[in-house]
C-alpha beads as a LAMMPS data file, in Angstrom:
LAMMPS data file: protein, C-alpha beads

451 atoms
450 bonds

1 atom types
1 bond types

-500.0 500.0 xlo xhi
-500.0 500.0 ylo yhi
-500.0 500.0 zlo zhi

Masses

1 110.0

Atoms # bond

1 1 1 200.223 -132.844 -274.744
2 1 1 203.971 -132.674 -274.430
3 1 1 204.676 -129.204 -273.191
4 1 1 203.095 -128.627 -269.765
5 1 1 204.663 -125.480 -268.337
6 1 1 207.685 -123.391 -267.693
7 1 1 209.988 -123.349 -264.628
8 1 1 210.803 -120.233 -262.737
9 1 1 214.118 -120.033 -264.579
10 1 1 212.171 -119.844 -267.861
11 1 1 213.194 -123.326 -269.053
12 1 1 210.489 -125.116 -270.997
13 1 1 209.669 -128.466 -269.344
14 1 1 208.657 -131.240 -271.557
15 1 1 206.913 -134.280 -270.088
16 1 1 208.434 -137.588 -271.263
17 1 1 211.385 -135.968 -272.998
18 1 1 214.915 -135.141 -271.846
19 1 1 215.311 -131.411 -270.946
20 1 1 217.304 -129.310 -273.426
21 1 1 220.655 -128.291 -272.064
22 1 1 221.699 -124.646 -272.360
23 1 1 225.218 -124.301 -273.797
24 1 1 226.044 -121.248 -271.810
25 1 1 229.853 -121.575 -271.802
26 1 1 231.702 -120.400 -274.912
27 1 1 235.438 -120.821 -275.479
28 1 1 237.344 -117.646 -274.604
29 1 1 234.612 -116.271 -272.407
30 1 1 235.262 -115.082 -268.858
31 1 1 234.196 -117.899 -266.490
32 1 1 233.394 -115.360 -263.799
33 1 1 230.818 -113.698 -266.031
34 1 1 229.126 -116.782 -267.398
35 1 1 225.962 -118.440 -266.148
36 1 1 226.571 -121.961 -264.833
37 1 1 225.501 -124.606 -267.446
38 1 1 222.212 -126.234 -266.656
39 1 1 222.308 -129.960 -266.063
40 1 1 219.888 -132.755 -266.730
41 1 1 219.434 -133.279 -262.956
42 1 1 218.621 -129.609 -262.414
43 1 1 215.997 -129.654 -265.189
44 1 1 214.450 -132.811 -263.813
45 1 1 214.066 -131.189 -260.378
46 1 1 212.496 -128.155 -262.046
47 1 1 210.104 -130.529 -263.776
48 1 1 209.203 -132.147 -260.518
49 1 1 208.429 -128.818 -258.923
50 1 1 206.223 -127.711 -261.837
51 1 1 204.297 -130.965 -261.740
52 1 1 203.838 -130.639 -257.934
53 1 1 202.424 -127.154 -258.346
54 1 1 200.178 -128.395 -261.083
55 1 1 198.836 -131.142 -258.789
56 1 1 197.948 -128.516 -256.158
57 1 1 196.284 -126.317 -258.729
58 1 1 194.283 -129.230 -260.010
59 1 1 193.197 -130.135 -256.481
60 1 1 191.975 -126.538 -256.066
61 1 1 190.020 -126.787 -259.295
62 1 1 188.542 -130.139 -258.236
63 1 1 187.326 -128.477 -255.044
64 1 1 185.482 -125.816 -257.014
65 1 1 184.046 -128.411 -259.368
66 1 1 182.785 -130.523 -256.432
67 1 1 181.034 -127.589 -254.862
68 1 1 179.442 -126.623 -258.120
69 1 1 178.349 -130.279 -258.613
70 1 1 176.791 -130.361 -255.155
71 1 1 174.791 -127.142 -255.878
72 1 1 173.674 -128.483 -259.218
73 1 1 172.534 -131.780 -257.760
74 1 1 170.587 -130.027 -254.960
75 1 1 168.883 -127.804 -257.560
76 1 1 167.949 -130.815 -259.759
77 1 1 166.631 -132.697 -256.751
78 1 1 164.544 -129.699 -255.740
79 1 1 162.998 -129.613 -259.169
80 1 1 162.253 -133.264 -258.912
81 1 1 160.353 -132.649 -255.668
82 1 1 162.898 -134.194 -253.276
83 1 1 162.314 -133.012 -249.675
84 1 1 164.815 -130.377 -248.503
85 1 1 166.081 -132.696 -245.689
86 1 1 167.036 -135.364 -248.296
87 1 1 168.706 -133.150 -250.900
88 1 1 172.407 -133.746 -251.417
89 1 1 172.250 -137.445 -250.425
90 1 1 174.508 -139.532 -252.644
91 1 1 176.659 -136.581 -253.787
92 1 1 179.725 -137.777 -251.835
93 1 1 179.317 -141.246 -253.321
94 1 1 179.314 -139.829 -256.832
95 1 1 182.395 -137.780 -256.182
96 1 1 184.109 -140.868 -254.845
97 1 1 183.287 -142.894 -258.005
98 1 1 184.482 -140.080 -260.306
99 1 1 187.799 -139.773 -258.347
100 1 1 188.119 -143.522 -257.924
101 1 1 187.968 -143.328 -254.150
102 1 1 185.978 -145.050 -251.500
103 1 1 182.619 -143.554 -250.589
104 1 1 183.902 -142.603 -247.162
105 1 1 186.802 -140.722 -248.754
106 1 1 184.376 -139.112 -251.203
107 1 1 182.294 -137.705 -248.338
108 1 1 185.432 -136.230 -246.767
109 1 1 186.544 -134.732 -250.134
110 1 1 183.085 -133.136 -250.421
111 1 1 183.371 -131.606 -246.935
112 1 1 186.909 -130.446 -247.740
113 1 1 185.783 -128.739 -250.886
114 1 1 182.871 -126.961 -249.204
115 1 1 185.138 -125.673 -246.436
116 1 1 187.791 -124.394 -248.807
117 1 1 185.489 -122.731 -251.300
118 1 1 182.914 -121.246 -248.908
119 1 1 184.851 -120.643 -245.686
120 1 1 188.618 -120.651 -246.245
121 1 1 189.407 -118.643 -249.415
122 1 1 193.032 -117.904 -248.473
123 1 1 193.778 -121.575 -247.949
124 1 1 192.181 -122.319 -251.284
125 1 1 194.338 -119.670 -252.948
126 1 1 197.439 -121.154 -251.347
127 1 1 196.446 -124.577 -252.747
128 1 1 195.792 -123.106 -256.200
129 1 1 199.186 -121.346 -256.276
130 1 1 201.105 -124.443 -255.048
131 1 1 202.057 -123.088 -251.636
132 1 1 200.091 -125.879 -250.032
133 1 1 199.323 -129.463 -251.285
134 1 1 195.934 -131.136 -250.810
135 1 1 197.010 -133.024 -247.674
136 1 1 198.184 -129.904 -245.814
137 1 1 195.100 -127.946 -246.822
138 1 1 193.078 -130.910 -245.426
139 1 1 194.996 -130.510 -242.075
140 1 1 194.033 -126.844 -241.891
141 1 1 190.401 -127.688 -242.576
142 1 1 190.430 -130.476 -240.078
143 1 1 191.850 -128.459 -237.197
144 1 1 189.266 -125.687 -237.682
145 1 1 186.209 -127.975 -238.047
146 1 1 184.941 -127.174 -234.614
147 1 1 184.703 -123.508 -235.262
148 1 1 181.734 -121.475 -236.557
149 1 1 181.844 -120.200 -240.095
150 1 1 182.794 -116.715 -238.912
151 1 1 185.607 -117.939 -236.610
152 1 1 186.879 -120.269 -239.293
153 1 1 187.085 -117.406 -241.829
154 1 1 188.914 -115.343 -239.162
155 1 1 191.465 -118.109 -238.584
156 1 1 191.939 -118.405 -242.333
157 1 1 192.600 -114.681 -242.539
158 1 1 194.976 -114.799 -239.500
159 1 1 197.042 -117.637 -240.823
160 1 1 197.036 -116.203 -244.424
161 1 1 198.366 -119.385 -246.094
162 1 1 198.397 -117.772 -249.514
163 1 1 201.185 -115.375 -248.420
164 1 1 203.689 -118.198 -247.889
165 1 1 203.139 -118.416 -244.123
166 1 1 203.779 -122.138 -244.138
167 1 1 206.591 -122.188 -246.658
168 1 1 209.027 -124.820 -245.355
169 1 1 206.818 -125.888 -242.477
170 1 1 206.079 -129.525 -241.874
171 1 1 202.728 -131.151 -241.088
172 1 1 203.199 -130.882 -237.280
173 1 1 203.975 -127.138 -237.521
174 1 1 200.880 -126.478 -239.660
175 1 1 198.638 -128.499 -237.245
176 1 1 200.091 -126.619 -234.256
177 1 1 199.515 -123.208 -235.870
178 1 1 195.891 -124.065 -236.755
179 1 1 195.192 -125.427 -233.323
180 1 1 196.596 -122.350 -231.593
181 1 1 194.666 -120.020 -233.818
182 1 1 191.432 -122.023 -233.342
183 1 1 191.858 -121.977 -229.566
184 1 1 192.359 -118.262 -229.502
185 1 1 189.174 -117.635 -231.439
186 1 1 186.917 -120.112 -229.545
187 1 1 188.511 -122.024 -226.686
188 1 1 185.150 -123.461 -225.590
189 1 1 184.548 -125.174 -228.915
190 1 1 188.002 -126.672 -228.916
191 1 1 187.490 -128.041 -225.402
192 1 1 184.081 -129.322 -226.412
193 1 1 185.669 -131.104 -229.341
194 1 1 188.008 -132.953 -227.012
195 1 1 185.142 -134.037 -224.797
196 1 1 183.104 -135.294 -227.773
197 1 1 186.098 -137.272 -229.076
198 1 1 185.394 -139.821 -226.230
199 1 1 182.338 -140.968 -228.152
200 1 1 184.563 -141.971 -231.041
201 1 1 186.358 -144.712 -229.076
202 1 1 186.432 -147.924 -231.070
203 1 1 188.390 -151.062 -231.934
204 1 1 189.434 -151.915 -235.446
205 1 1 191.077 -154.774 -237.211
206 1 1 193.092 -154.693 -240.509
207 1 1 195.332 -157.270 -242.216
208 1 1 199.141 -157.219 -241.820
209 1 1 201.747 -159.015 -243.867
210 1 1 202.553 -162.658 -243.220
211 1 1 199.150 -163.773 -241.855
212 1 1 199.308 -161.177 -239.044
213 1 1 196.767 -158.467 -238.116
214 1 1 196.751 -155.032 -236.600
215 1 1 194.272 -154.890 -233.717
216 1 1 193.864 -151.139 -232.928
217 1 1 191.966 -149.589 -230.044
218 1 1 191.112 -145.840 -230.018
219 1 1 190.700 -144.926 -226.347
220 1 1 190.671 -141.882 -224.093
221 1 1 194.233 -141.078 -223.060
222 1 1 193.789 -142.176 -219.391
223 1 1 192.322 -145.546 -220.358
224 1 1 194.903 -146.123 -223.103
225 1 1 197.782 -145.372 -220.742
226 1 1 196.301 -147.649 -218.102
227 1 1 195.904 -150.547 -220.500
228 1 1 199.461 -150.231 -221.722
229 1 1 200.796 -149.968 -218.189
230 1 1 198.926 -153.097 -217.095
231 1 1 200.313 -155.077 -220.068
232 1 1 203.790 -153.798 -219.357
233 1 1 203.617 -154.863 -215.741
234 1 1 202.366 -158.306 -216.731
235 1 1 205.255 -158.650 -219.163
236 1 1 207.858 -157.598 -216.676
237 1 1 206.475 -159.924 -214.027
238 1 1 206.408 -162.888 -216.434
239 1 1 209.957 -162.315 -217.490
240 1 1 211.237 -161.926 -213.926
241 1 1 209.552 -165.113 -212.732
242 1 1 210.508 -167.245 -215.765
243 1 1 206.916 -167.484 -217.049
244 1 1 207.968 -165.942 -220.334
245 1 1 209.631 -169.184 -221.417
246 1 1 207.417 -171.387 -223.551
247 1 1 208.718 -174.679 -224.968
248 1 1 212.288 -173.796 -224.261
249 1 1 211.946 -170.473 -226.099
250 1 1 212.018 -167.199 -224.144
251 1 1 209.397 -164.770 -225.376
252 1 1 210.344 -161.111 -225.834
253 1 1 208.664 -158.385 -223.792
254 1 1 206.409 -157.378 -226.699
255 1 1 205.407 -161.024 -227.272
256 1 1 204.400 -161.466 -223.665
257 1 1 202.316 -158.210 -223.799
258 1 1 200.553 -159.435 -226.990
259 1 1 199.876 -162.849 -225.531
260 1 1 198.566 -161.354 -222.255
261 1 1 196.163 -159.071 -224.200
262 1 1 194.769 -161.971 -226.182
263 1 1 194.311 -164.187 -223.090
264 1 1 192.658 -161.387 -221.074
265 1 1 190.211 -160.520 -223.828
266 1 1 189.253 -164.021 -224.909
267 1 1 189.545 -165.688 -221.550
268 1 1 191.513 -168.690 -222.924
269 1 1 195.294 -169.235 -222.939
270 1 1 195.286 -170.070 -226.657
271 1 1 193.136 -167.038 -227.437
272 1 1 190.384 -168.751 -229.324
273 1 1 187.772 -171.332 -228.754
274 1 1 184.505 -172.295 -230.489
275 1 1 185.070 -170.190 -233.643
276 1 1 184.146 -170.459 -237.273
277 1 1 186.798 -170.203 -239.966
278 1 1 185.754 -169.897 -243.671
279 1 1 188.762 -171.026 -245.636
280 1 1 188.413 -170.881 -249.433
281 1 1 190.879 -173.004 -251.417
282 1 1 191.093 -175.267 -254.438
283 1 1 191.222 -179.031 -254.249
284 1 1 194.710 -178.907 -255.763
285 1 1 195.953 -176.821 -252.889
286 1 1 194.409 -179.107 -250.292
287 1 1 195.240 -182.561 -251.789
288 1 1 198.119 -182.057 -254.200
289 1 1 200.333 -179.552 -252.404
290 1 1 199.674 -176.860 -255.073
291 1 1 201.051 -173.325 -254.287
292 1 1 197.760 -171.587 -255.163
293 1 1 197.033 -169.395 -252.067
294 1 1 193.867 -169.747 -250.107
295 1 1 191.591 -167.006 -248.695
296 1 1 190.468 -166.778 -245.120
297 1 1 187.184 -164.878 -244.672
298 1 1 187.715 -161.672 -242.597
299 1 1 191.431 -161.542 -243.328
300 1 1 192.302 -162.075 -247.021
301 1 1 194.896 -164.123 -248.919
302 1 1 196.922 -166.638 -246.908
303 1 1 199.731 -168.992 -248.087
304 1 1 198.830 -172.462 -249.182
305 1 1 201.059 -174.159 -246.645
306 1 1 199.498 -172.144 -243.820
307 1 1 196.029 -173.190 -244.942
308 1 1 197.005 -176.850 -245.093
309 1 1 198.462 -176.627 -241.620
310 1 1 195.212 -175.063 -240.365
311 1 1 193.170 -177.856 -241.930
312 1 1 195.496 -180.370 -240.253
313 1 1 193.671 -179.624 -236.943
314 1 1 191.223 -182.433 -237.566
315 1 1 188.856 -184.034 -240.011
316 1 1 185.456 -183.523 -241.641
317 1 1 183.459 -180.356 -241.033
318 1 1 183.838 -180.250 -237.290
319 1 1 187.488 -180.380 -236.219
320 1 1 188.829 -180.881 -232.757
321 1 1 192.282 -179.854 -231.601
322 1 1 194.109 -180.165 -228.245
323 1 1 197.030 -178.164 -227.014
324 1 1 199.164 -178.506 -223.954
325 1 1 197.146 -175.763 -222.161
326 1 1 193.531 -176.064 -223.249
327 1 1 191.154 -177.914 -225.501
328 1 1 189.960 -175.881 -228.549
329 1 1 186.879 -176.434 -230.633
330 1 1 187.390 -175.041 -234.185
331 1 1 184.785 -175.212 -236.925
332 1 1 186.226 -175.241 -240.457
333 1 1 183.900 -174.597 -243.365
334 1 1 185.803 -175.720 -246.417
335 1 1 184.532 -174.042 -249.562
336 1 1 185.868 -175.307 -252.869
337 1 1 186.037 -173.365 -256.051
338 1 1 185.631 -174.687 -259.648
339 1 1 188.942 -175.227 -261.433
340 1 1 189.834 -172.422 -263.763
341 1 1 186.906 -170.154 -263.058
342 1 1 187.105 -169.623 -259.248
343 1 1 183.267 -169.513 -259.103
344 1 1 181.368 -170.781 -256.085
345 1 1 178.221 -172.889 -256.495
346 1 1 174.939 -171.107 -257.104
347 1 1 172.151 -171.165 -254.553
348 1 1 168.588 -169.835 -254.499
349 1 1 166.090 -169.187 -251.735
350 1 1 162.336 -168.522 -251.622
351 1 1 162.738 -166.272 -248.602
352 1 1 163.062 -162.504 -248.859
353 1 1 166.055 -162.231 -246.561
354 1 1 169.524 -163.621 -247.279
355 1 1 170.154 -166.047 -244.411
356 1 1 172.068 -169.196 -243.617
357 1 1 174.345 -170.691 -246.255
358 1 1 173.259 -168.323 -248.981
359 1 1 174.390 -165.369 -246.902
360 1 1 177.691 -167.128 -246.149
361 1 1 178.264 -167.828 -249.803
362 1 1 177.751 -164.192 -250.780
363 1 1 179.950 -162.918 -247.892
364 1 1 182.681 -165.301 -249.030
365 1 1 182.354 -164.416 -252.716
366 1 1 182.293 -160.634 -252.289
367 1 1 184.736 -160.421 -249.317
368 1 1 184.257 -156.684 -248.914
369 1 1 181.670 -154.061 -250.038
370 1 1 180.924 -154.371 -253.675
371 1 1 180.839 -150.657 -254.459
372 1 1 183.913 -149.802 -256.571
373 1 1 186.919 -148.598 -254.536
374 1 1 185.137 -149.347 -251.205
375 1 1 187.026 -151.759 -248.977
376 1 1 184.655 -151.505 -246.051
377 1 1 183.532 -154.752 -244.347
378 1 1 180.211 -156.217 -245.436
379 1 1 177.337 -155.290 -243.136
380 1 1 174.283 -155.890 -245.373
381 1 1 173.409 -158.547 -247.918
382 1 1 170.778 -157.018 -250.246
383 1 1 169.133 -157.626 -253.563
384 1 1 170.724 -156.210 -256.695
385 1 1 167.302 -155.820 -258.331
386 1 1 165.071 -154.906 -255.442
387 1 1 162.550 -157.408 -254.037
388 1 1 159.646 -155.050 -254.666
389 1 1 160.695 -154.861 -258.371
390 1 1 160.593 -158.659 -258.821
391 1 1 164.197 -159.417 -257.819
392 1 1 164.837 -162.950 -256.552
393 1 1 166.704 -163.954 -253.406
394 1 1 169.530 -165.704 -255.237
395 1 1 173.307 -165.814 -255.340
396 1 1 173.353 -163.875 -258.622
397 1 1 170.909 -161.209 -257.370
398 1 1 172.645 -160.685 -254.035
399 1 1 175.504 -158.396 -253.176
400 1 1 177.451 -157.701 -250.058
401 1 1 177.524 -153.951 -249.099
402 1 1 178.595 -151.800 -246.253
403 1 1 175.823 -149.969 -244.454
404 1 1 176.524 -146.590 -246.098
405 1 1 176.596 -147.950 -249.636
406 1 1 173.446 -149.936 -249.079
407 1 1 171.603 -146.768 -248.076
408 1 1 173.148 -144.799 -250.962
409 1 1 171.853 -147.126 -253.665
410 1 1 168.303 -146.498 -252.440
411 1 1 168.555 -142.762 -253.323
412 1 1 166.564 -141.527 -256.349
413 1 1 168.393 -142.011 -259.657
414 1 1 170.625 -144.870 -258.520
415 1 1 170.194 -148.272 -260.204
416 1 1 172.076 -151.519 -260.010
417 1 1 171.901 -154.583 -262.209
418 1 1 173.843 -157.786 -262.742
419 1 1 175.582 -158.217 -266.119
420 1 1 176.709 -161.447 -267.721
421 1 1 180.446 -161.972 -267.369
422 1 1 183.035 -164.545 -266.369
423 1 1 182.664 -163.617 -262.734
424 1 1 179.775 -162.029 -260.801
425 1 1 179.620 -158.403 -262.130
426 1 1 177.425 -155.536 -261.181
427 1 1 176.718 -152.304 -263.125
428 1 1 176.002 -149.284 -260.998
429 1 1 174.387 -146.235 -262.558
430 1 1 174.299 -142.849 -260.863
431 1 1 171.771 -139.993 -261.209
432 1 1 174.088 -138.260 -263.738
433 1 1 173.857 -141.359 -266.077
434 1 1 177.429 -142.481 -265.486
435 1 1 177.890 -146.246 -265.053
436 1 1 180.624 -148.189 -263.143
437 1 1 181.191 -151.880 -263.019
438 1 1 182.075 -153.959 -259.991
439 1 1 183.542 -157.449 -260.359
440 1 1 183.647 -159.942 -257.443
441 1 1 187.274 -160.353 -256.291
442 1 1 189.003 -163.400 -257.766
443 1 1 188.826 -166.529 -255.608
444 1 1 191.591 -169.088 -255.316
445 1 1 191.739 -171.038 -258.532
446 1 1 190.758 -168.185 -260.803
447 1 1 192.772 -168.124 -264.034
448 1 1 192.236 -164.917 -266.024
449 1 1 191.950 -165.356 -269.703
450 1 1 194.680 -163.702 -271.753
451 1 1 194.562 -162.494 -275.275

Bonds

1 1 1 2
2 1 2 3
3 1 3 4
4 1 4 5
5 1 5 6
6 1 6 7
7 1 7 8
8 1 8 9
9 1 9 10
10 1 10 11
11 1 11 12
12 1 12 13
13 1 13 14
14 1 14 15
15 1 15 16
16 1 16 17
17 1 17 18
18 1 18 19
19 1 19 20
20 1 20 21
21 1 21 22
22 1 22 23
23 1 23 24
24 1 24 25
25 1 25 26
26 1 26 27
27 1 27 28
28 1 28 29
29 1 29 30
30 1 30 31
31 1 31 32
32 1 32 33
33 1 33 34
34 1 34 35
35 1 35 36
36 1 36 37
37 1 37 38
38 1 38 39
39 1 39 40
40 1 40 41
41 1 41 42
42 1 42 43
43 1 43 44
44 1 44 45
45 1 45 46
46 1 46 47
47 1 47 48
48 1 48 49
49 1 49 50
50 1 50 51
51 1 51 52
52 1 52 53
53 1 53 54
54 1 54 55
55 1 55 56
56 1 56 57
57 1 57 58
58 1 58 59
59 1 59 60
60 1 60 61
61 1 61 62
62 1 62 63
63 1 63 64
64 1 64 65
65 1 65 66
66 1 66 67
67 1 67 68
68 1 68 69
69 1 69 70
70 1 70 71
71 1 71 72
72 1 72 73
73 1 73 74
74 1 74 75
75 1 75 76
76 1 76 77
77 1 77 78
78 1 78 79
79 1 79 80
80 1 80 81
81 1 81 82
82 1 82 83
83 1 83 84
84 1 84 85
85 1 85 86
86 1 86 87
87 1 87 88
88 1 88 89
89 1 89 90
90 1 90 91
91 1 91 92
92 1 92 93
93 1 93 94
94 1 94 95
95 1 95 96
96 1 96 97
97 1 97 98
98 1 98 99
99 1 99 100
100 1 100 101
101 1 101 102
102 1 102 103
103 1 103 104
104 1 104 105
105 1 105 106
106 1 106 107
107 1 107 108
108 1 108 109
109 1 109 110
110 1 110 111
111 1 111 112
112 1 112 113
113 1 113 114
114 1 114 115
115 1 115 116
116 1 116 117
117 1 117 118
118 1 118 119
119 1 119 120
120 1 120 121
121 1 121 122
122 1 122 123
123 1 123 124
124 1 124 125
125 1 125 126
126 1 126 127
127 1 127 128
128 1 128 129
129 1 129 130
130 1 130 131
131 1 131 132
132 1 132 133
133 1 133 134
134 1 134 135
135 1 135 136
136 1 136 137
137 1 137 138
138 1 138 139
139 1 139 140
140 1 140 141
141 1 141 142
142 1 142 143
143 1 143 144
144 1 144 145
145 1 145 146
146 1 146 147
147 1 147 148
148 1 148 149
149 1 149 150
150 1 150 151
151 1 151 152
152 1 152 153
153 1 153 154
154 1 154 155
155 1 155 156
156 1 156 157
157 1 157 158
158 1 158 159
159 1 159 160
160 1 160 161
161 1 161 162
162 1 162 163
163 1 163 164
164 1 164 165
165 1 165 166
166 1 166 167
167 1 167 168
168 1 168 169
169 1 169 170
170 1 170 171
171 1 171 172
172 1 172 173
173 1 173 174
174 1 174 175
175 1 175 176
176 1 176 177
177 1 177 178
178 1 178 179
179 1 179 180
180 1 180 181
181 1 181 182
182 1 182 183
183 1 183 184
184 1 184 185
185 1 185 186
186 1 186 187
187 1 187 188
188 1 188 189
189 1 189 190
190 1 190 191
191 1 191 192
192 1 192 193
193 1 193 194
194 1 194 195
195 1 195 196
196 1 196 197
197 1 197 198
198 1 198 199
199 1 199 200
200 1 200 201
201 1 201 202
202 1 202 203
203 1 203 204
204 1 204 205
205 1 205 206
206 1 206 207
207 1 207 208
208 1 208 209
209 1 209 210
210 1 210 211
211 1 211 212
212 1 212 213
213 1 213 214
214 1 214 215
215 1 215 216
216 1 216 217
217 1 217 218
218 1 218 219
219 1 219 220
220 1 220 221
221 1 221 222
222 1 222 223
223 1 223 224
224 1 224 225
225 1 225 226
226 1 226 227
227 1 227 228
228 1 228 229
229 1 229 230
230 1 230 231
231 1 231 232
232 1 232 233
233 1 233 234
234 1 234 235
235 1 235 236
236 1 236 237
237 1 237 238
238 1 238 239
239 1 239 240
240 1 240 241
241 1 241 242
242 1 242 243
243 1 243 244
244 1 244 245
245 1 245 246
246 1 246 247
247 1 247 248
248 1 248 249
249 1 249 250
250 1 250 251
251 1 251 252
252 1 252 253
253 1 253 254
254 1 254 255
255 1 255 256
256 1 256 257
257 1 257 258
258 1 258 259
259 1 259 260
260 1 260 261
261 1 261 262
262 1 262 263
263 1 263 264
264 1 264 265
265 1 265 266
266 1 266 267
267 1 267 268
268 1 268 269
269 1 269 270
270 1 270 271
271 1 271 272
272 1 272 273
273 1 273 274
274 1 274 275
275 1 275 276
276 1 276 277
277 1 277 278
278 1 278 279
279 1 279 280
280 1 280 281
281 1 281 282
282 1 282 283
283 1 283 284
284 1 284 285
285 1 285 286
286 1 286 287
287 1 287 288
288 1 288 289
289 1 289 290
290 1 290 291
291 1 291 292
292 1 292 293
293 1 293 294
294 1 294 295
295 1 295 296
296 1 296 297
297 1 297 298
298 1 298 299
299 1 299 300
300 1 300 301
301 1 301 302
302 1 302 303
303 1 303 304
304 1 304 305
305 1 305 306
306 1 306 307
307 1 307 308
308 1 308 309
309 1 309 310
310 1 310 311
311 1 311 312
312 1 312 313
313 1 313 314
314 1 314 315
315 1 315 316
316 1 316 317
317 1 317 318
318 1 318 319
319 1 319 320
320 1 320 321
321 1 321 322
322 1 322 323
323 1 323 324
324 1 324 325
325 1 325 326
326 1 326 327
327 1 327 328
328 1 328 329
329 1 329 330
330 1 330 331
331 1 331 332
332 1 332 333
333 1 333 334
334 1 334 335
335 1 335 336
336 1 336 337
337 1 337 338
338 1 338 339
339 1 339 340
340 1 340 341
341 1 341 342
342 1 342 343
343 1 343 344
344 1 344 345
345 1 345 346
346 1 346 347
347 1 347 348
348 1 348 349
349 1 349 350
350 1 350 351
351 1 351 352
352 1 352 353
353 1 353 354
354 1 354 355
355 1 355 356
356 1 356 357
357 1 357 358
358 1 358 359
359 1 359 360
360 1 360 361
361 1 361 362
362 1 362 363
363 1 363 364
364 1 364 365
365 1 365 366
366 1 366 367
367 1 367 368
368 1 368 369
369 1 369 370
370 1 370 371
371 1 371 372
372 1 372 373
373 1 373 374
374 1 374 375
375 1 375 376
376 1 376 377
377 1 377 378
378 1 378 379
379 1 379 380
380 1 380 381
381 1 381 382
382 1 382 383
383 1 383 384
384 1 384 385
385 1 385 386
386 1 386 387
387 1 387 388
388 1 388 389
389 1 389 390
390 1 390 391
391 1 391 392
392 1 392 393
393 1 393 394
394 1 394 395
395 1 395 396
396 1 396 397
397 1 397 398
398 1 398 399
399 1 399 400
400 1 400 401
401 1 401 402
402 1 402 403
403 1 403 404
404 1 404 405
405 1 405 406
406 1 406 407
407 1 407 408
408 1 408 409
409 1 409 410
410 1 410 411
411 1 411 412
412 1 412 413
413 1 413 414
414 1 414 415
415 1 415 416
416 1 416 417
417 1 417 418
418 1 418 419
419 1 419 420
420 1 420 421
421 1 421 422
422 1 422 423
423 1 423 424
424 1 424 425
425 1 425 426
426 1 426 427
427 1 427 428
428 1 428 429
429 1 429 430
430 1 430 431
431 1 431 432
432 1 432 433
433 1 433 434
434 1 434 435
435 1 435 436
436 1 436 437
437 1 437 438
438 1 438 439
439 1 439 440
440 1 440 441
441 1 441 442
442 1 442 443
443 1 443 444
444 1 444 445
445 1 445 446
446 1 446 447
447 1 447 448
448 1 448 449
449 1 449 450
450 1 450 451
C-alpha cells in the first residue's frame, strides 16, 4: 500500500517514495502572486505529521478493539461456566502477546482502553483525531484514576481534549491540568490517593552500562529527603576530614555518597560478604583469553576480561579474597556451556518441586521470565507440562516464570509445551487458539546457524 493519506495542503503523501514537487513558478509570472514552490523537506515534514496522526488514530482503534475483545472473552467464559469472579482473567496477557508487550504492560493497556472507551469519550476522540498521542492520553487517564466514573466523565468534559485544549501543551502542562480538575471534583479522593501511595514504597534494581546497576528506592518524600541529606552530610564530612582519599585517589562527592550507602546497608566496608555469584562463561573465555562475553546471573552480559578478573579472586568452587579493609568470602559457581550450542547440561529429579541444582540450572538458563516480551525476574520454577498431567520434574520440562505469568498459564484455555529446537523452546497457546514461541536466551558460546 503506497498511498497512505493526504496532507492538509492537499499533497498526496507516498510512503517510501520521494514527494512530487509542485512546479508553481512559471517564467514571466508575477512573483508576488505565485504560491511558493514546495520543497522536498516540506513534503517530508507533512508526511511525518500524517503518519503521527495515523498512529494516534490506530491507537484509538486498538483501544476499541481491546474493549470488544474483553467483552467477548467474558461472554465466552460465561458460556463455559467460569465463575463471575474469575471472568476476564488472562485478557491482559493475551493483549500483551498480540501487541508484543510484556504482560504487565498488557494489563495497563487493557485498563487504558476501558477508561477511554467507557469513561473518557472526549479524550478518545482527541486521540482518534490526532490531537493527542497514546502517551498523553495515558497521562490523562492516570491522573483521573482515583475518581469515580461520574467524576471522571465530568473531568473529561471539563478538559474537552477533542477541542484542541492541549494543542501545544507539554506533558507537564497536561498532568497539571488533569490534577487540578480532579482535585476540584473530588479533593478527598486525591488526598486519599497520596496517602495510599505510601504502601507502594519499594526498592528495585536494573542493569546499567559498563557492569554498573541502578539501585532505586521509592520512598515517601520525608524519608527520601532524610536519606539523601544524611548521605550528603557523610560525604561533606569525609571530604573535609580527608577520609575521601583512598589509595592516593580523592573520591568525588557522589562517589563518597554511593560508598556510604553501600557500607550502611551491607554493614561491611567492601559492601559484600558471603555471597553467591553465578557466572556463566565458556572454557575458551576462561582459559584462552577469548573475547566471548560471560553472563552474571541477576545482572546480564559482562565483559570477558571483567569475568576473568572476578574469577581471579581465588581457586576451586569456594574462593577466598582479602582486601586492605576486610576479609570477604565469595562463592563462585562456575557454569560451563557446550561449545557452539551454548546449552547447559541436562538434569532430572524424582521430586515434584524444582530445588537445589536443578532450580539453579533453570534460573541460569532462562535468566528472566520465559513469557514472550516479559523481562520480569524469575519468581517461580514450574512444570511446562503440569505434574498432574504426567509432566516430569526435569530441565526440559521446567521453566522460569514471574509470579503473574505463572498464575496466568493456569487459566482455562492456556496450554504450554516444549518443542524440539536447537535451544530450549516453549510453545504457548492462548484461549483464542493463537500460539507464541519462547526461546531460552542465548548463553555464552552460542553460535547461531546461518543460511
